[in-house]
Residue frames relative to the residue before (quaternion, step in Angstrom):
aa qw qx qy qz dx dy dz
X 1.0000 0.0000 0.0000 0.0000 0.00 0.00 0.00
X 0.2994 -0.7548 0.5513 0.1916 3.58 -0.85 0.77
X 0.4386 -0.6658 0.5581 0.2301 3.46 -1.33 0.62
X 0.1706 -0.7702 0.6066 0.0984 3.53 -0.86 1.00
X 0.1750 -0.7773 0.5944 0.1092 3.49 -1.19 0.55
X 0.1449 -0.7881 0.5948 0.0639 3.41 -1.26 0.70
X 0.0420 -0.8278 0.5574 0.0477 3.63 -0.62 0.89
X 0.1078 -0.8114 0.5742 0.0197 3.61 -0.69 1.08
X 0.2029 -0.8179 0.5329 0.0767 3.43 -0.57 1.18
X 0.0184 -0.8074 0.5898 -0.0042 3.67 -0.95 0.72
X 0.2389 -0.7219 0.6180 0.1998 3.62 -0.97 0.77
X 0.6376 0.4381 -0.3584 0.5226 3.77 1.03 -0.24
X 0.0034 -0.8351 0.5475 -0.0537 3.52 -0.34 1.36
X 0.2453 0.7203 -0.5816 0.2877 3.44 0.22 1.46
X 0.6444 -0.5027 0.3947 0.4199 3.58 -1.33 0.35
X 0.6378 0.5204 -0.3480 0.4486 3.67 0.85 -0.91
X 0.7189 0.4308 -0.3117 0.4477 3.70 0.74 -0.75
X 0.6248 0.5138 -0.3347 0.4833 3.61 1.07 -0.60
X 0.6178 0.4985 -0.3427 0.5024 3.70 0.97 -0.77
X 0.6555 0.4686 -0.3620 0.4687 3.84 0.76 -0.86
X 0.6252 0.5251 -0.3651 0.4473 3.76 0.83 -0.70
X 0.6957 0.5194 -0.2590 0.4232 3.40 0.63 -1.23
X 0.6806 0.5188 -0.2632 0.4454 3.59 0.91 -1.23
X 0.6452 0.5492 -0.2951 0.4416 3.50 1.10 -1.10
X 0.7602 0.4220 -0.2140 0.4452 3.54 0.68 -1.04
X 0.6247 0.4794 -0.3551 0.5038 3.61 1.02 -0.69
X 0.6204 0.4981 -0.3787 0.4728 3.74 0.91 -0.46
X 0.6439 0.4734 -0.3159 0.5114 3.71 1.14 -0.42
X 0.6511 -0.5546 0.3344 0.3958 3.67 1.04 0.17
X 0.5371 0.5929 -0.4354 0.4128 3.68 1.17 0.12
X 0.3297 -0.7300 0.5731 0.1733 3.41 -1.32 0.58
X 0.4411 -0.6889 0.4823 0.3133 3.69 -0.58 0.95
X 0.2720 -0.7565 0.5881 0.0886 3.63 -1.00 1.11
X 0.7072 -0.3188 0.2760 0.5675 3.49 0.60 -1.12
X 0.2970 -0.6843 0.6347 0.2015 3.51 -1.56 0.17
X 0.1831 -0.7796 0.5970 0.0486 3.42 -0.93 1.02
X 0.1210 -0.7856 0.5957 0.1150 3.79 -0.78 0.75
X 0.2684 -0.6833 0.6651 0.1365 3.47 -1.39 0.85
X 0.1882 -0.8161 0.5383 0.0942 3.49 -0.58 1.19
X 0.2646 -0.7495 0.5653 0.2206 3.56 -1.16 0.45
X 0.5651 -0.6369 0.4092 0.3279 3.52 -1.02 0.85
X 0.6475 0.5570 -0.3134 0.4151 3.67 1.12 -0.50
X 0.7923 0.2430 -0.0585 0.5565 3.48 1.23 -0.68
X 0.4842 -0.6486 0.5148 0.2824 3.52 -1.32 0.48
X 0.6199 0.5102 -0.3197 0.5033 3.58 1.26 -0.29
X 0.5858 -0.5965 0.4285 0.3425 3.54 -1.16 0.58
X 0.4099 -0.6926 0.5307 0.2658 3.49 -1.07 0.62
X 0.7826 0.1041 0.0609 0.6107 3.53 1.12 -0.90
X 0.0766 -0.7352 0.6673 0.0907 3.50 -1.41 0.33
X 0.2150 -0.7060 0.6690 0.0881 3.46 -1.28 0.89
X 0.0733 -0.7844 0.6135 0.0543 3.66 -0.58 1.06
X 0.1812 -0.8140 0.5504 0.0406 3.55 -0.67 1.12
X 0.0527 -0.7773 0.6269 0.0036 3.54 -0.97 0.91
X 0.1288 -0.7474 0.6445 0.0971 3.60 -1.38 0.37
X 0.0435 0.7455 -0.6645 0.0271 3.45 -1.51 0.46
X 0.4879 -0.6551 0.4936 0.2986 3.54 -1.08 0.43
X 0.5742 -0.6079 0.4476 0.3170 3.49 -0.97 1.01
X 0.7139 0.4115 -0.3205 0.4672 3.52 -0.87 1.16
X 0.5531 0.6402 -0.3215 0.4254 3.47 1.47 -0.39
X 0.7769 -0.1062 0.1020 0.6121 3.53 1.28 -0.39
X 0.7123 -0.3893 0.3382 0.4762 3.57 -1.37 -0.19
X 0.3849 -0.6943 0.5663 0.2217 3.50 -1.14 0.87
X 0.7944 0.2762 -0.2322 0.4887 3.53 -0.88 0.82
X 0.2791 0.7517 -0.5292 0.2776 3.56 1.10 0.63
X 0.0851 0.7955 -0.5968 0.0610 3.62 -1.03 0.60
X 0.0300 0.7657 -0.6398 0.0589 3.52 -1.11 0.97
X 0.3260 -0.7116 0.5737 0.2414 3.59 -1.07 0.66
X 0.0781 -0.8060 0.5866 -0.0161 3.59 -0.71 1.22
X 0.5546 0.6235 -0.4120 0.3661 3.62 1.06 0.06
């Protein structure tokens, strides 16, 4: 079995947005792997977030995509 990866990028870094992204993709069979934040020098808040998910090949359609931002 191959491991598939899903990366979801968001420029709206709020708890509500991150919860929506995580809940949407976990419901699709993906497992949350990590969240990476891109910081801006002008602010202490993250400018972007990349939410990474994994799953084993065969758990669903390869190449699925949905816009949750």
